[in-house]
N, C-alpha and C positions, 0 to 999 in steps of 0.2 A: 212524774204527772205532769199532764201537758196543761193542766189550769184547774182552777176550783171551780166545785160544785156550787152551782146557786141554788138554793133551798126556796121554794114559792109555799105559801099555802092556798093552794087552790084544792078544790074536791075531788075526790080517791074517786067516787064511783061509789059502786055499792058492793063491798069488802064481803068473798066468801070464808067462812068455817070450812078448814077441809079435817077431816080424821087424821089424828096423831097417827103416821106410820112407820115413825123409826123402832128403832128398839132398843131395849132398856139398858142401863147399864150393867145391870149383872147379865145381860145377854150380850154386848159387845164385848164386857171382860170374862170371856171363857175361858176357865182354868178345871183343869182334870185337878180332884183329890191327890194329893201331893204324899209319901210314905217314903220317909227316911230310911237311908240303908247305909250300911259299910259295904264296900266291895273291893278285892284287889285286881289289877288290872296290868297288863304287861307294860313296861317301860315304853316299848315301841307302840303300843296302843295310845297311852295316853300323849307322849309328842305328836304323834298324829294328827289327833283332837284335837291338841293344845296348836297346831301349827294350822289346819286347816280350818280354825276358832279365830285365829288371828286375818286370815284371808278376807274370810266373810264377816268380818265386825261380830260377831256374835261369842258367845260362852261357850266352853267345849262340854261342859256338864250337862247344858242345853241338848247340845247337838245330839250325844251319847242317848239322850233318855229321849230324842225323838227317831234315833233309830232304833232303840228297844221299843218303842210304840210303834215303830212304822210295822216290826219285825211280828212284834204280836199280834198287829192289826192281818196282817197276810197269811198269818196260820190261823187264825181266828174266824176268817171269810169276812171282816169288815173293813172297808178301804179306807186306807190311809187319810187325814185331812192333811190336803194342799199335796199327796202323790197320787201319783198315774197307779191303778191296780197292776199290782202281778198276778198273772197266773198260775198254779202250782203245775210241776211238772205231774205227768202220769208216773207210777209207781207202780212198777214190773214185780211180779209174779216169781221169787225166789225159785 
């Protein structure tokens, strides 16, 4: 810092009260309801996610959960949080 701040006892004028516009802590800590399951994955899949998680400084289980959530959102017609919307390919009549 370049120097000390000198505070004075001067009038501040007419203070104006503003409406609270910040979201509540509950809104900031958005969390979906989780369900614990047991799943068997291939070794190469787990190694891939562990490696990617280490590079991205995150947890591999969280990456898998986000991938599954994005897949569900894409197929349910709901845009995934933080991901670009992907258009579904047209289905050809067989």
